[in-house]
C-alpha positions in Angstrom: -17.8 33.9 -34.0 -16.9 34.3 -30.7 -13.3 33.9 -29.8 -12.9 31.2 -26.8 -9.2 31.9 -25.3 -7.3 29.0 -25.4 -6.3 27.5 -21.6 -3.5 25.5 -21.3 -4.1 23.9 -18.3 -8.0 22.9 -19.0 -6.6 20.9 -22.1 -4.0 19.2 -19.8 -6.8 18.4 -16.9 -9.3 16.8 -19.1 -6.0 14.5 -20.2 -5.4 13.7 -17.0 -8.9 13.0 -16.2 -9.4 10.2 -19.2 -6.1 8.7 -18.1 -6.9 8.2 -14.9 -10.7 6.9 -15.8 -8.4 4.4 -18.0 -6.4 3.4 -15.5 -8.8 3.1 -12.6 -11.0 0.9 -15.7 -8.4 -1.3 -16.7 -7.0 -1.7 -12.4 -11.1 -3.0 -12.1 -11.2 -5.5 -14.5 -7.3 -6.8 -13.5 -8.2 -10.7 -13.2 -11.9 -10.0 -13.3 -12.7 -13.3 -15.4 -12.7 -15.3 -12.8 -12.4 -12.5 -9.7 -9.7 -14.4 -8.4 -5.7 -12.9 -8.9 -3.2 -10.6 -7.7 -4.6 -7.4 -6.6 -2.7 -4.8 -4.5 -3.2 -3.7 -0.6 -3.5 0.4 -0.1 -0.8 1.7 2.4 0.2 4.7 3.7 4.1 4.6 4.5 4.5 7.5 8.1 7.1 8.5 9.8 5.7 8.7 14.0 8.0 9.7 16.3 10.9 7.3 16.3 9.2 4.9 14.2 8.8 4.4 10.5 5.0 3.2 10.0 3.7 0.9 7.0 -0.4 0.4 6.9 -1.4 -1.9 4.9 -5.5 -2.4 4.8 -6.2 -5.8 4.3 -10.1 -6.7 5.1 -10.5 -10.2 4.9 -6.7 -11.4 5.0 -6.5 -14.0 8.5 -2.4 -13.3 10.3 -1.8 -16.7 9.3 -1.9 -15.7 5.7 0.5 -12.8 6.0 3.8 -13.2 5.8 6.5 -10.3 6.3 10.2 -10.7 5.2 13.0 -8.2 5.4 15.8 -9.2 3.1 18.8 -7.3 1.3 17.5 -3.8 3.0 13.6 -4.6 1.3 10.4 -5.1 3.3 8.5 -7.7 1.7 4.4 -8.0 3.0 2.8 -10.7 1.0 0.2 -12.6 1.6 -3.3 -13.8 0.8 -7.0 -13.1 0.7 -9.3 -16.4 0.0 -12.9 -16.7 -0.8 -14.6 -17.3 2.1 -17.5 -19.1 0.1 -17.9 -20.0 -3.3 -20.1 -17.4 -5.3 -22.0 -19.4 -8.7 -21.1 -15.8 -11.3 -25.2 -16.6 -12.3 -26.9 -15.8 -9.8 -24.5 -12.2 -8.7 -25.3 -9.3 -9.8 -22.0 -7.8 -9.1 -18.3 -9.4 -8.0 -16.0 -6.2 -7.3 -13.6 -7.7 -4.2 -10.6 -9.4 -6.1 -9.4 -12.3 -4.1 -6.0 -14.2 -4.3 -1.9 -13.3 -3.6 -0.2 -10.1 -2.7 3.0 -8.4 -2.9 3.9 -5.4 -1.9 8.0 -4.4 -1.8 9.1 -1.1 -0.2 13.2 -0.3 0.0 14.1 0.7 3.8 16.7 3.8 4.8 19.9 2.7 5.9 18.5 4.2 9.3 16.1 2.1 10.1 16.7 -1.4 13.2 16.0 -4.1 10.8 16.1 -6.4 13.9 13.9 -4.4 15.9 10.7 -4.0 13.4 7.4 -5.3 14.7 3.5 -5.6 13.6 0.1 -5.5 14.4 -3.4 -6.6 12.3 -6.9 -5.0 14.0 -9.8 -4.5 12.2 -8.1 -5.5 8.8 -5.1 -3.2 9.2 -1.9 -3.9 9.3 0.5 -1.4 10.7 4.2 -2.2 10.7 6.4 -0.6 13.0 10.2 0.6 11.8 12.3 1.9 14.8 14.9 3.5 13.6 18.6 3.0 14.4 20.5 4.1 17.4 22.6 6.4 15.6 20.1 7.3 13.1 17.9 9.2 16.3 18.7 13.3 16.3 21.0 14.0 19.8 21.2 16.5 21.4 24.9 18.3 21.3 25.1 20.6 24.4 27.9 23.4 24.4 30.6 23.6 26.5 31.6 27.8 28.7 35.3 27.9 28.1 
C-alpha cells in the first residue's frame, strides 16, 4: 500500500468545482420550460476618471425596452428582451437564449451626483456614467509660506 499525502486544498478545489457546476447547470434551466422568463444581464462596474461606470450586456434589447431609474440612492436597471419570432420547439435542436424581463439594482455611493447620470446603448452594450459630485472629487491643497 502506497502512502498518499493529503492535500486539503485539492479537496476544497474539488468541492468548489462541484458547486460551480451545480450553479451553472441550474442557471441554464431557469425558465427553460418555455425559454421565456427572467434572466440577469452580466455587468461590469468600474471607475473611469471622475465617473463610476456600469456597463451591461444587453444584446437584442432595444432602447425602448430599457428603464433606468434612481430612487433612494439605488440605481434600478430594468427591461425586457423580446423574442424576435416564435420557434416551434419540436423543430428546435437547442434553445439556450433567455427572453423576458430583467432587473438589476445597484446601491449608489453618496459621492455620485444623481442629477447628472447619463447612459448610452451601442452594439448591445449599455453604459451608464455616474459622475462624482464636486464635493467628492479630489482637490489640491496649496501650502502657504510664512
